C-alpha positions in Angstrom: 6.9 19.3 23.6 9.2 19.6 26.5 12.5 17.4 26.0 11.0 15.4 29.1 7.8 15.2 28.0 9.2 13.9 24.3 11.1 11.4 26.1 8.2 9.8 27.6 6.4 9.9 24.8 8.6 8.4 22.7 9.2 5.4 25.3 5.3 4.9 25.3 5.7 4.4 21.5 8.6 1.6 22.0 6.2 0.1 24.7 3.4 0.3 22.1 4.9 -1.2 19.1 5.9 -4.1 21.1 2.9 -4.7 22.8 -0.4 -5.5 21.2 -3.4 -2.8 21.6 -7.1 -3.2 22.6 -9.8 -4.2 19.6 -11.7 -1.1 18.3 -14.9 -1.2 18.7 -16.8 -3.1 15.5 -18.8 0.1 14.5 -15.3 1.6 13.4 -14.1 -1.1 11.7 -17.2 -1.2 9.3 -17.3 2.3 8.9 -14.0 2.8 7.6 -14.5 0.2 5.6 -17.6 1.7 3.9 -15.5 5.2 4.1 -12.8 3.0 2.0 -15.2 1.5 -0.4 -16.9 4.7 -1.5 -13.3 6.7 -2.2 -12.7 3.9 -4.5 -16.1 3.8 -6.2 -16.8 7.1 -7.0 -14.5 8.8 -10.0 -14.0 12.6 -8.3 -13.0 11.1 -5.1 -10.8 7.9 -6.5 -8.6 10.4 -8.5 -7.9 11.7 -5.5 -6.8 9.2 -3.5 -5.3 6.8 -6.1 -2.2 8.7 -5.6 -1.9 6.5 -2.3 -2.5 3.1 -4.5 0.3 4.4 -6.9 2.9 4.7 -3.9 2.1 1.3 -3.0 2.5 0.0 -6.7 6.0 1.7 -7.2 6.9 0.8 -4.1 5.8 -2.9 -5.1 8.5 -2.5 -7.6 11.3 -1.0 -5.9 11.3 -3.4 -3.3 11.5 -6.6 -5.4 13.9 -4.8 -7.6 15.9 -4.4 -4.1 15.4 -8.1 -2.8 16.4 -9.9 -6.6 19.7 -8.0 -6.5 18.7 -5.2 -9.3 20.1 -1.7 -8.7 17.5 0.6 -7.7 17.9 4.1 -9.4 14.6 6.0 -9.0 11.1 6.6 -8.7 8.8 9.2 -9.7 5.1 9.4 -8.9 3.1 12.2 -11.0 -0.4 14.2 -10.5 -1.9 12.0 -13.1 -1.5 9.4 -10.7 0.8 7.3 -13.1 4.4 6.2 -11.8 7.4 4.9 -13.0 10.4 2.9 -10.8 13.6 2.7 -13.2 16.0 -0.6 -12.2 19.0 -1.5 -13.8 20.0 -5.4 -14.1 19.8 -7.8 -16.9 17.0 -7.0 -19.0 15.6 -10.7 -19.0 15.7 -13.5 -16.4 13.7 -14.1 -13.3 14.7 -11.2 -11.6 13.1 -8.7 -14.0 10.0 -10.9 -14.4 9.7 -10.9 -10.4 10.2 -6.7 -10.3 7.7 -6.3 -13.5 5.1 -8.4 -11.8 4.8 -6.7 -8.2 3.3 -3.5 -9.2 -0.6 -4.4 -9.3 -0.7 -7.0 -6.5 1.5 -4.8 -4.0 -1.3 -3.0 -3.0 -3.4 -6.0 -2.3 -0.8 -7.9 -0.5 0.3 -4.9 1.6 -3.2 -4.7 2.6 -3.4 -7.8 3.7 -0.2 -7.7 5.6 -1.9 -4.7 7.1 -4.9 -6.9 8.3 -3.0 -9.9 9.3 -1.6 -7.0 11.7 -4.7 -5.7 12.3 -6.4 -8.9 13.7 -3.6 -9.8 15.7 -4.1 -5.7 17.5 -0.9 -4.6 16.4 -2.1 -1.1 15.3 0.7 1.1 16.6 3.6 -0.9 14.6 1.6 -1.1 11.9 1.4 2.3 11.0 5.2 2.8 12.0 6.5 -0.1 9.7 4.6 2.0 6.9 6.2 4.7 8.2 9.4 3.4 7.8 8.9 2.1 4.4 7.6 5.1 3.1 11.2 6.7 4.4 13.1 3.9 2.6 11.1 4.8 -0.7 11.7 8.7 0.0 15.4 8.3 -0.6 14.5 7.2 -4.2 12.1 9.6 -5.1 12.9 11.9 -8.0 10.3 14.5 -8.5 9.1 17.1 -6.8 5.3 15.7 -6.6 6.7 12.4 -5.6 8.3 14.0 -3.1 5.1 16.1 -1.6 3.1 12.7 -2.5 5.4 10.5 0.6 5.2 13.7 2.7 1.8 14.2 3.2 1.4 10.3 3.2 3.8 9.7 5.7 3.2 13.5 7.5 -0.7 11.7 8.6 0.3 8.9 9.3 3.4 10.4 12.0 0.7 13.0 13.6 -2.0 10.8 13.5 0.9 7.9 15.5 2.4 10.2 17.6 -0.7 12.7 19.2 -4.1 11.0 17.9 -5.9 9.0 20.6 -5.9 5.3 20.5 -9.3 5.1 18.5 -8.4 7.8 15.9 -5.1 5.7 15.6 -7.5 2.4 14.9 -9.4 4.4 12.8 -6.6 5.4 10.5 -5.2 1.9 10.3 -8.3 0.1 9.6 -9.4 2.3 6.9 -5.6 2.0 5.3 -6.0 -1.7 5.4 -9.6 -1.4 4.2 -8.4 1.0 1.3 -5.5 -0.9 0.3 -7.6 -3.9 -0.3 -10.3 -3.0 -2.1 -8.6 -0.2 -4.1 -6.2 -3.3 -5.8 -9.0 -4.4 -7.9 -9.8 -1.4 -9.3 -6.2 -0.6 -11.1 -6.5 -4.1 -12.2 -10.0 -3.6 -14.4 -8.1 0.0 -15.6 -5.3 -2.2 -17.0 -7.2 -4.2 -19.2 -9.1 -1.2 -20.0 -6.6 0.8 -21.2 -3.8 -2.2 -22.7 -4.6 -1.0 -25.8 -4.2 2.3 -25.9 -0.8 1.5 -23.1 0.9 -1.1 -25.4 4.0 -0.9 -22.7 1.7 -2.0 -19.7 2.8 -4.3 -17.1 1.0 -6.9 -18.7 2.5 -6.7 -21.9 6.0 -6.4 -20.8 5.4 -9.2 -18.5 4.2 -10.8 -21.9 7.0 -10.2 -23.7 9.7 -11.2 -20.9 8.0 -14.4 -20.4 6.0 -15.6 -23.5 2.8 -15.8 -21.7 -0.4 -13.5 -23.2 -0.4 -10.4 -20.9 -4.5 -11.2 -20.3 -3.0 -13.7 -18.5 -1.2 -11.4 -16.1 -4.2 -9.6 -16.3 -6.4 -12.7 -14.7 -3.2 -13.5 -12.3 -3.5 -9.7 -10.8 -7.1 -9.6 -10.4 -6.9 -13.0 -8.5 -4.3 -11.6 -6.2 -6.6 -8.3 -5.7 -9.7 -10.6 -5.1 -8.4 -12.9 -3.2 -6.2 -10.8 -1.2 -9.8 -8.8 -0.4 -11.9 -11.7 1.0 -9.2 -13.2 3.0 -8.0 -9.7 4.4 -11.8 -8.8 5.4 -11.9 -11.8 7.3 -8.8 -11.0 9.2 -10.0 -7.8 10.0 -13.8 -8.6 10.9 -11.7 -12.0 12.8 -10.2 -9.0 14.8 -13.2 -7.5 16.4 -15.8 -8.7 18.7 -19.2 -8.1 16.8 -21.5 -7.0 19.5 
């Protein structure tokens, strides 16, 4: 791409960030939702795409740590789809509680935010905000697999945002929203199923911090995920003409 074309394309992106885009065909919204559901429902595909959920999960811990005044030290993403976010500060109190509680709701709430943007026809803005969030996380990632994961997801988003057609961008954006909304439910189920073997789960850490049983925290996570899915689905479907 020549410099003049690069500048022109950059100006086009800026224009698209500040304006709304046309609503995509309703078939695209439905198809991307079905594809996302299939990827989440089948175990072989879930093992592959769960890494994206882990990025959102650890991002929830990381951004909440920063917002509550804690010092964010590192983020690690592992090939078994687990992750670890380390922050420093008081090992008790509201900041620690909020940071510990932010992981499981993060994918659902991010998916809901995406649905809100897409319902308002802000497709390009949604994609580029995601790229910006990934760049912020990238600064604190401290292992090679984590760096690779961020680069792959961010690279796909950038390529589609920069070179893709309007329909391709809409397809990726709606798929991402559907995927996060649907995928947020399954880790909560896995959390409860594995708590017996993982005594240091987020729910059990919160039980230690708050003296509220871990099962209650699992229920809260589940309600957030299901509530976000219902509301997010309504926003996504309301934003397109179903005809």
